[in-house]
C-alpha positions as CSV (number, residue, x, y, z in Angstrom):
1,X,77.1,-56.6,-91.6
2,X,79.9,-56.3,-94.1
3,X,78.6,-55.4,-97.6
4,X,79.2,-53.1,-100.5
5,X,76.4,-51.9,-102.7
6,X,76.0,-49.5,-105.6
7,X,72.9,-47.4,-106.3
8,X,72.0,-46.0,-109.7
9,X,69.9,-42.9,-109.0
10,X,68.1,-40.8,-111.6
11,X,70.4,-38.0,-110.7
12,X,74.0,-38.3,-109.7
13,X,74.2,-35.7,-106.9
14,X,77.4,-34.2,-105.8
15,X,77.1,-32.8,-102.3
16,X,78.0,-29.1,-101.9
17,X,81.2,-28.4,-99.9
18,X,79.6,-25.4,-98.4
19,X,76.4,-27.2,-97.4
20,X,75.3,-26.2,-93.9
21,X,75.4,-29.0,-91.3
22,X,72.1,-30.8,-90.9
23,X,70.4,-31.0,-87.5
24,X,71.0,-34.7,-87.5
25,X,74.7,-34.3,-87.9
26,X,74.8,-31.7,-85.1
27,X,73.0,-34.1,-82.8
28,X,75.5,-36.8,-83.6
29,X,78.5,-34.6,-83.0
30,X,77.0,-33.3,-79.7
31,X,77.2,-36.8,-78.3
32,X,80.8,-36.3,-77.5
33,X,79.7,-33.5,-75.0
34,X,77.1,-35.6,-73.2
35,X,78.8,-39.0,-73.2
36,X,82.1,-40.8,-73.3
37,X,81.9,-41.1,-77.1
38,X,84.6,-39.7,-79.4
39,X,83.0,-38.3,-82.6
40,X,85.1,-37.5,-85.7
41,X,83.3,-35.9,-88.7
42,X,85.1,-36.0,-92.0
43,X,88.3,-37.3,-90.6
44,X,91.4,-38.5,-92.5
45,X,93.3,-41.7,-91.9
46,X,96.9,-41.4,-93.1
47,X,98.8,-44.5,-94.0
48,X,102.1,-44.8,-96.0
49,X,101.7,-42.4,-98.9
50,X,97.9,-42.5,-98.9
51,X,95.2,-40.6,-97.1
52,X,91.6,-41.8,-96.7
53,X,88.7,-39.5,-95.8
54,X,86.2,-41.2,-93.6
55,X,82.7,-39.5,-93.4
56,X,82.2,-40.2,-89.7
57,X,83.8,-42.3,-87.0
58,X,82.5,-42.7,-83.5
59,X,84.6,-44.5,-80.9
60,X,83.0,-46.0,-77.8
61,X,85.7,-47.1,-75.5
62,X,83.4,-49.9,-74.1
63,X,82.2,-51.2,-77.5
64,X,84.5,-50.3,-80.4
65,X,84.5,-48.2,-83.6
66,X,81.4,-47.3,-85.5
67,X,82.3,-46.6,-89.2
68,X,79.7,-44.4,-90.8
69,X,78.7,-43.6,-94.4
70,X,76.9,-40.3,-94.7
71,X,74.3,-40.1,-97.5
72,X,71.9,-37.4,-98.8
73,X,69.5,-40.0,-100.3
74,X,65.9,-39.1,-100.2
75,X,62.8,-41.3,-100.2
76,X,62.2,-40.7,-104.0
77,X,65.7,-41.5,-104.9
78,X,65.8,-44.8,-102.9
79,X,62.4,-45.8,-104.0
80,X,63.4,-45.5,-107.7
81,X,66.9,-46.9,-107.3
82,X,68.4,-50.1,-108.7
83,X,70.8,-51.7,-106.3
84,X,73.6,-54.1,-107.0
85,X,75.9,-56.0,-104.7
86,X,79.6,-55.6,-105.2
87,X,82.6,-57.4,-103.7
88,X,84.5,-54.1,-103.3
89,X,83.9,-50.5,-104.0
90,X,85.6,-47.3,-103.2
91,X,83.8,-44.4,-101.4
92,X,81.5,-42.4,-103.7
93,X,78.2,-40.5,-103.4
94,X,76.2,-43.4,-104.9
95,X,77.8,-46.4,-103.1
96,X,78.3,-47.9,-99.7
97,X,81.9,-49.1,-99.2
98,X,82.2,-50.5,-95.7
99,X,84.5,-53.3,-96.7
100,X,87.0,-50.8,-98.2
101,X,87.1,-48.6,-95.1
102,X,87.2,-51.5,-92.7
103,X,90.1,-53.1,-94.6
104,X,92.1,-49.8,-94.4
105,X,91.5,-49.5,-90.7
106,X,92.4,-53.2,-90.0
107,X,95.5,-52.9,-92.1
108,X,96.7,-49.9,-90.2
109,X,96.1,-51.6,-86.8
110,X,97.9,-54.8,-87.9
111,X,100.9,-52.9,-89.1
112,X,101.1,-50.9,-85.9
113,X,100.0,-53.3,-83.1
114,X,99.9,-56.6,-85.0
115,X,96.2,-57.3,-84.6
116,X,92.8,-56.0,-85.8
117,X,92.8,-53.5,-82.9
118,X,89.1,-53.2,-82.1
119,X,85.6,-54.3,-83.1
120,X,84.2,-52.4,-86.1
121,X,80.5,-51.7,-86.7
122,X,79.0,-50.5,-90.0
123,X,76.5,-47.6,-89.7
124,X,74.6,-45.3,-92.1
125,X,73.6,-41.7,-91.5
126,X,70.7,-40.7,-93.7
127,X,70.3,-37.0,-93.4
128,X,67.3,-36.7,-95.7
129,X,65.3,-39.8,-94.8
130,X,62.9,-40.2,-91.8
131,X,62.1,-43.5,-90.1
132,X,58.5,-43.3,-91.4
133,X,59.8,-42.9,-95.0
134,X,62.1,-45.8,-94.5
135,X,59.2,-48.0,-93.6
136,X,57.5,-47.2,-96.9
137,X,60.5,-48.4,-98.9
138,X,60.4,-51.6,-100.9
139,X,61.6,-54.7,-99.0
140,X,64.3,-55.4,-101.5
141,X,65.9,-52.0,-100.7
142,X,65.6,-52.6,-96.9
143,X,67.5,-55.9,-97.4
144,X,70.5,-53.9,-98.4
145,X,69.9,-51.1,-95.8
146,X,69.1,-52.8,-92.5
147,X,67.2,-50.6,-90.1
148,X,69.3,-51.6,-87.0
149,X,72.4,-49.8,-88.4
150,X,70.8,-46.6,-89.7
151,X,70.6,-43.2,-88.0
152,X,67.5,-41.5,-89.5
153,X,66.9,-37.8,-90.1
154,X,64.3,-37.4,-87.4
155,X,66.3,-39.1,-84.6
156,X,67.2,-37.1,-81.5
157,X,70.3,-37.4,-79.3
158,X,68.8,-39.9,-76.9
159,X,67.5,-42.0,-79.8
160,X,70.9,-42.0,-81.5
161,X,72.8,-42.9,-78.4
162,X,70.3,-45.8,-77.7
163,X,70.7,-47.0,-81.3
164,X,74.5,-47.1,-81.0
165,X,74.3,-49.0,-77.8
166,X,71.9,-51.5,-79.3
167,X,74.3,-52.2,-82.2
168,X,77.1,-53.6,-80.1
169,X,77.6,-55.1,-76.6
170,X,80.2,-53.9,-74.1
171,X,83.6,-55.6,-74.5
172,X,85.8,-55.5,-71.3
173,X,88.8,-56.6,-73.4
174,X,89.0,-53.5,-75.7
175,X,92.4,-51.7,-75.9
176,X,92.4,-48.3,-74.2
177,X,91.7,-45.0,-76.0
178,X,95.3,-44.0,-76.5
179,X,96.0,-47.4,-78.2
180,X,93.0,-47.3,-80.5
181,X,92.8,-43.6,-81.5
182,X,96.5,-43.0,-81.0
183,X,97.3,-45.5,-83.7
184,X,94.4,-44.8,-86.0
185,X,94.5,-41.0,-86.0
186,X,98.1,-40.1,-85.9
187,X,97.4,-36.4,-86.6
188,X,95.9,-36.1,-83.1
189,X,98.5,-38.2,-81.2
190,X,101.4,-37.0,-79.1
191,X,104.3,-39.5,-78.7
192,X,106.2,-38.9,-75.5
193,X,108.9,-41.4,-74.4
194,X,107.3,-44.1,-76.7
195,X,103.9,-43.6,-74.9
196,X,100.9,-42.5,-77.0
197,X,98.7,-39.7,-75.7
198,X,95.6,-39.0,-77.8
199,X,95.0,-35.2,-77.9
200,X,92.3,-33.6,-75.8
201,X,89.3,-31.9,-77.4
202,X,90.8,-28.4,-77.1
203,X,94.1,-29.7,-78.6
204,X,92.3,-31.3,-81.5
205,X,90.3,-28.1,-82.1
206,X,93.6,-26.2,-82.4
207,X,95.0,-28.8,-84.8
208,X,91.8,-28.4,-87.0
209,X,92.1,-24.6,-87.1
210,X,92.9,-23.0,-90.4
211,X,96.0,-20.9,-90.0
212,X,95.9,-17.4,-91.5
213,X,98.6,-14.8,-91.4
214,X,99.8,-14.1,-87.8
215,X,98.4,-16.7,-85.4
216,X,99.2,-16.5,-81.6
217,X,98.8,-19.7,-79.7
218,X,98.9,-19.4,-76.0
219,X,99.0,-21.9,-73.2
220,X,100.4,-22.8,-69.9
221,X,103.4,-25.0,-69.2
222,X,102.7,-28.7,-69.9
223,X,99.8,-27.8,-72.2
224,X,101.4,-29.7,-75.1
225,X,102.2,-26.6,-77.2
226,X,105.4,-27.8,-78.7
227,X,104.0,-31.2,-79.6
228,X,101.0,-29.6,-81.2
229,X,103.2,-27.4,-83.4
230,X,104.9,-30.5,-84.7
231,X,101.6,-32.3,-85.3
232,X,100.2,-29.3,-87.0
233,X,103.3,-29.0,-89.3
234,X,103.0,-32.7,-90.2
235,X,99.3,-32.5,-91.0
236,X,99.7,-29.3,-93.1
237,X,102.4,-31.1,-95.3
238,X,100.4,-34.4,-95.5
239,X,97.4,-32.4,-96.8
240,X,99.5,-30.4,-99.2
241,X,102.9,-32.0,-100.0
242,X,104.1,-28.8,-101.8
243,X,104.0,-26.8,-98.6
244,X,107.2,-25.8,-96.7
245,X,107.1,-25.4,-92.9
246,X,109.8,-24.0,-90.7
247,X,109.7,-24.5,-86.9
248,X,111.9,-22.2,-84.8
249,X,113.4,-23.4,-81.6
250,X,115.6,-21.1,-79.4
251,X,118.6,-23.4,-79.0
252,X,120.5,-26.0,-81.0
253,X,119.8,-28.6,-78.4
254,X,116.0,-27.9,-78.3
255,X,116.0,-28.0,-82.1
256,X,117.7,-31.5,-82.1
257,X,115.2,-32.8,-79.5
258,X,112.3,-31.7,-81.6
259,X,113.8,-33.1,-84.7
260,X,114.1,-36.5,-82.9
261,X,110.4,-36.2,-81.9
262,X,109.5,-35.5,-85.6
263,X,111.4,-38.7,-86.7
264,X,109.7,-40.7,-84.0
265,X,106.2,-39.7,-85.1
266,X,107.0,-40.5,-88.8
267,X,108.4,-43.9,-87.8
268,X,105.5,-44.8,-85.5
269,X,102.7,-43.6,-87.8
270,X,103.9,-45.4,-90.9
271,X,103.6,-42.4,-93.1
272,X,105.8,-41.3,-95.9
273,X,106.6,-37.6,-95.9
274,X,109.3,-35.4,-97.6
275,X,111.6,-34.8,-94.6
276,X,112.8,-31.6,-96.2
277,X,109.2,-30.2,-96.2
278,X,109.5,-29.6,-92.4
279,X,112.7,-27.8,-91.3
280,X,113.5,-27.2,-87.6
281,X,116.0,-24.4,-87.1
282,X,117.2,-21.8,-84.6
283,X,116.6,-18.1,-85.1
284,X,120.3,-17.5,-86.0
285,X,120.0,-20.3,-88.7
286,X,116.9,-18.7,-90.2
287,X,118.6,-15.2,-90.3
288,X,121.7,-16.7,-91.9
289,X,119.5,-18.3,-94.6
290,X,118.3,-14.8,-95.4
291,X,121.8,-13.3,-95.3
292,X,123.1,-16.1,-97.6
293,X,120.4,-15.2,-100.1
294,X,121.4,-11.6,-100.0
295,X,125.1,-12.6,-100.2
296,X,125.8,-10.8,-96.9
297,X,128.0,-11.9,-94.0
298,X,126.6,-14.4,-91.6
299,X,125.7,-13.5,-88.0
300,X,126.6,-15.2,-84.7
301,X,124.2,-13.1,-82.6
302,X,120.6,-12.5,-83.3
303,X,120.8,-9.1,-81.6
304,X,122.7,-7.8,-84.6
305,X,120.3,-8.3,-87.4
306,X,121.2,-6.0,-90.2
307,X,118.4,-3.5,-91.1
308,X,118.8,-4.6,-94.8
309,X,117.0,-7.8,-93.8
310,X,113.9,-5.7,-93.1
311,X,114.0,-4.2,-96.6
312,X,114.6,-7.2,-98.7
313,X,111.9,-9.9,-99.3
314,X,112.7,-13.4,-98.2
315,X,110.6,-16.3,-99.6
316,X,111.5,-19.0,-97.0
317,X,108.4,-21.0,-96.1
318,X,104.6,-21.2,-96.4
319,X,104.4,-21.4,-92.6
320,X,106.8,-20.3,-89.9
321,X,106.1,-21.6,-86.4
322,X,107.9,-19.8,-83.7
323,X,108.0,-21.8,-80.4
324,X,108.8,-20.1,-77.1
325,X,108.5,-16.7,-78.7
326,X,108.6,-14.9,-75.3
327,X,112.4,-15.8,-75.3
328,X,112.9,-13.7,-78.4
329,X,113.2,-9.9,-78.9
330,X,110.3,-7.8,-80.2
331,X,112.5,-6.8,-83.1
332,X,112.9,-10.4,-84.2
333,X,109.2,-11.0,-84.0
334,X,108.7,-8.0,-86.3
335,X,111.3,-9.4,-88.6
336,X,109.3,-12.6,-88.8
337,X,106.1,-10.7,-89.5
338,X,108.0,-8.9,-92.3
339,X,109.2,-12.0,-94.1
340,X,105.8,-13.7,-93.7
341,X,103.7,-10.7,-94.5
342,X,101.8,-12.6,-97.3
343,X,102.1,-16.0,-95.6
344,X,101.5,-17.6,-92.2
345,X,103.4,-16.9,-89.0
346,X,102.4,-18.9,-85.9
347,X,103.9,-17.8,-82.6
348,X,103.6,-19.4,-79.2
349,X,102.9,-17.3,-76.1
350,X,103.6,-13.9,-77.5
351,X,102.6,-11.2,-75.0
352,X,102.2,-8.3,-77.6
353,X,100.1,-9.9,-80.3
354,X,96.3,-10.6,-80.1
355,X,95.6,-14.2,-78.9
356,X,94.2,-16.5,-81.6
357,X,93.7,-19.6,-79.6
358,X,94.3,-20.6,-75.9
359,X,95.0,-24.0,-74.5
360,X,93.3,-23.8,-71.1
361,X,94.4,-27.1,-69.7
362,X,97.8,-28.4,-68.6
363,X,99.1,-31.8,-67.9
364,X,101.4,-31.1,-65.0
365,X,101.4,-33.8,-62.3
366,X,98.8,-32.4,-59.7
367,X,100.8,-34.2,-56.9
368,X,104.1,-32.5,-57.8
369,X,105.8,-31.0,-54.8
370,X,107.9,-27.8,-54.7
371,X,110.1,-27.4,-51.6
372,X,112.0,-24.2,-50.6
373,X,115.2,-24.5,-48.6
374,X,116.9,-21.5,-46.9
375,X,120.3,-23.0,-46.8
376,X,123.9,-23.0,-48.2
377,X,122.9,-24.1,-51.8
378,X,126.1,-25.7,-53.0
379,X,126.5,-28.0,-50.0
380,X,122.8,-28.9,-50.0
381,X,122.8,-29.8,-53.7
382,X,125.4,-32.5,-53.1
383,X,123.3,-34.2,-50.4
384,X,120.0,-33.8,-52.3
385,X,121.5,-35.4,-55.5
386,X,123.1,-38.2,-53.5
387,X,119.7,-39.0,-52.1
388,X,118.0,-38.6,-55.4
389,X,120.4,-41.1,-57.0
390,X,118.9,-43.8,-54.8
391,X,115.3,-43.1,-55.9
392,X,115.6,-42.0,-59.6
393,X,117.4,-43.1,-62.7
394,X,120.2,-40.7,-63.6
395,X,118.3,-39.4,-66.7
396,X,115.4,-38.3,-64.4
397,X,117.5,-35.8,-62.4
398,X,118.5,-32.2,-63.3
399,X,120.3,-29.3,-61.5
400,X,119.6,-25.8,-62.8
401,X,121.9,-23.0,-61.9
402,X,124.1,-20.2,-63.4
403,X,127.1,-21.2,-65.5
404,X,129.7,-20.7,-62.7
405,X,127.8,-23.0,-60.3
406,X,127.2,-25.5,-63.1
407,X,131.0,-26.0,-63.6
408,X,131.8,-26.1,-59.9
409,X,129.0,-28.6,-59.2
410,X,130.2,-30.8,-61.9
411,X,133.6,-31.1,-60.3
412,X,132.3,-31.7,-56.8
413,X,129.4,-34.1,-57.8
414,X,131.8,-36.2,-59.9
415,X,133.9,-37.0,-56.8
416,X,130.9,-37.1,-54.4
417,X,128.4,-39.5,-56.1
418,X,128.9,-42.6,-58.3
419,X,126.1,-41.6,-60.8
420,X,127.2,-40.4,-64.3
421,X,126.9,-36.6,-64.8
422,X,126.6,-34.4,-68.0
423,X,127.1,-30.7,-68.5
424,X,124.3,-29.6,-70.7
425,X,124.9,-26.8,-73.3
426,X,121.9,-25.5,-75.3
427,X,124.4,-24.3,-78.0
428,X,125.6,-27.8,-78.7
429,X,124.0,-30.6,-80.7
430,X,122.2,-33.5,-79.0
431,X,124.6,-36.0,-80.5
432,X,127.4,-34.4,-78.5
433,X,125.6,-34.6,-75.1
434,X,124.2,-37.4,-73.0
435,X,120.7,-36.7,-71.6
436,X,120.7,-40.1,-69.9
437,X,123.0,-38.8,-67.2
438,X,122.3,-36.5,-64.3
439,X,122.1,-33.1,-66.1
440,X,123.7,-29.9,-65.0
441,X,122.2,-26.9,-66.9
442,X,121.8,-23.2,-66.9
443,X,118.3,-21.6,-67.2
444,X,119.0,-20.9,-70.9
445,X,119.8,-24.6,-71.6
446,X,116.6,-26.3,-70.4
447,X,114.1,-25.8,-73.2
448,X,112.4,-29.1,-74.0
449,X,114.5,-31.1,-71.5
450,X,112.5,-33.5,-69.3
451,X,113.1,-34.8,-65.8
452,X,111.2,-36.1,-62.7
453,X,113.3,-34.4,-60.1
454,X,115.0,-31.0,-60.2
455,X,117.1,-28.8,-58.0
456,X,117.2,-25.1,-58.7
457,X,119.7,-22.6,-57.3
458,X,120.9,-19.1,-58.3
459,X,117.3,-17.9,-58.9
460,X,117.6,-14.3,-57.9
461,X,117.9,-11.7,-60.7
462,X,116.9,-14.2,-63.4
463,X,114.3,-13.7,-66.2
464,X,110.8,-14.4,-65.0
465,X,110.0,-16.6,-68.0
466,X,113.2,-18.6,-67.5
467,X,112.3,-19.1,-63.8
468,X,108.8,-20.3,-64.8
469,X,110.4,-22.8,-67.3
470,X,112.7,-24.1,-64.6
471,X,109.9,-24.4,-62.0
472,X,107.7,-26.5,-64.3
473,X,110.4,-28.7,-65.8
474,X,110.3,-31.6,-63.3
475,X,107.2,-33.7,-63.1
476,X,107.5,-35.1,-59.5
477,X,109.6,-32.9,-57.2
478,X,111.5,-29.6,-57.3
479,X,113.8,-28.4,-54.6
480,X,114.6,-24.6,-54.6
481,X,117.7,-23.6,-52.7
482,X,118.6,-20.0,-51.7
483,X,120.7,-18.2,-49.2
484,X,118.5,-15.2,-48.7
485,X,115.0,-14.0,-49.7
486,X,114.7,-12.0,-52.9
487,X,111.9,-10.8,-55.2
488,X,112.0,-13.9,-57.3
489,X,111.7,-16.3,-54.3
490,X,108.8,-14.3,-52.9
491,X,107.1,-14.2,-56.3
492,X,107.4,-18.0,-56.7
493,X,106.0,-18.6,-53.3
494,X,103.1,-16.4,-53.9
495,X,102.4,-18.1,-57.2
496,X,102.4,-21.5,-55.6
497,X,100.3,-20.4,-52.7
498,X,97.7,-19.0,-55.1
499,X,97.6,-22.4,-57.0
500,X,96.9,-24.2,-53.7
């Protein structure tokens, strides 16, 4: 039932921000653990320049969205209340404003997917009113507060679940979860190749974390770490437009790829944000900002950070997020801690700092195959890529090697196969490279590059972190070519055997 009412109580209560969660609310939130329901308490909907706080939303992927008002109204307050019907009202402690919230949600869906999206149901959570007390209320009040849409103080999990199911019938034509929640709650939505992926519970819990000082996020490959950094940065700025966030990426190319993702999120979500509030830079670019402030000579190599930088303060950002921190020196991490000593530093997969939060899950294709070939690598690459061209689009293929092999393979593959080929260079901008071609890259160039099929050569004597990145880059198949066994080959085989 769509309605909006206003209640004039004897006392205009303002709920305490530090109020402990009621048992009723705990029971409602626990439904997400025991059923397929998604429960969001005090969640924000961002739209254009506005943000709307919704007290409680429950999504049932077989029924639709339940839009809740949460009220502390007691029996005495309701019994003595005067109630008026209104056409529209904004959320407040003494009013119900279902129409207002429904209109916001429908507007967002219509602007994004050009329809109302999903069925919406009005519900009321009364944390201080039992079912028995409700029955003693005057009929005129019950008319405005129908029993069938109320969750009462004394209801248990099973009762709440049964009540929700009774409110709405199953609808086989509902859009999927990614479409509904991915468009409604953009702060929890990963956009990958134009596809929406609504974040898992552990990913959402990280995004809801309050960042304090040094925060070490750890997670496996394909756990969504980089996308989560971007979502976290966007949410921090949406909630506080005065904040400045810097995200560090190890190469110019990976910086540009993440910048493109940032713009894609802003465009999809229909939110307006100061683009200068989130800056994506390389470590060298960050250091050069510091040097410029101190009127010192700029650096071309991060290894040569002047010790003066560790003595002079540098007010650069409220939050610095350092992705792929394992690729950076310990000294540089200490430098980041120094310049952020009174602010926030978030690092990803740092092996020396205490772990603040771990992403346990990864989203690697469980059917991915890794094949080892004891062979003459260069000749084998030519035949493997020629075969791959018949199965995959050019943009889905990558060959990872050292720099010498990369150049030689480029010459030979260009004359051997008809598919377009690009030499990838992590130190060059995205605009100057074509990632839609077959990619030839070194181990240092592949951060944030995606592919379905990869060939890896020149593994021996490479950094273990870089090898791990290379091994996990492709989603479908990886062929590893080598002329003789070495420690790295044996280590990778053992790792894969343990997984199986």
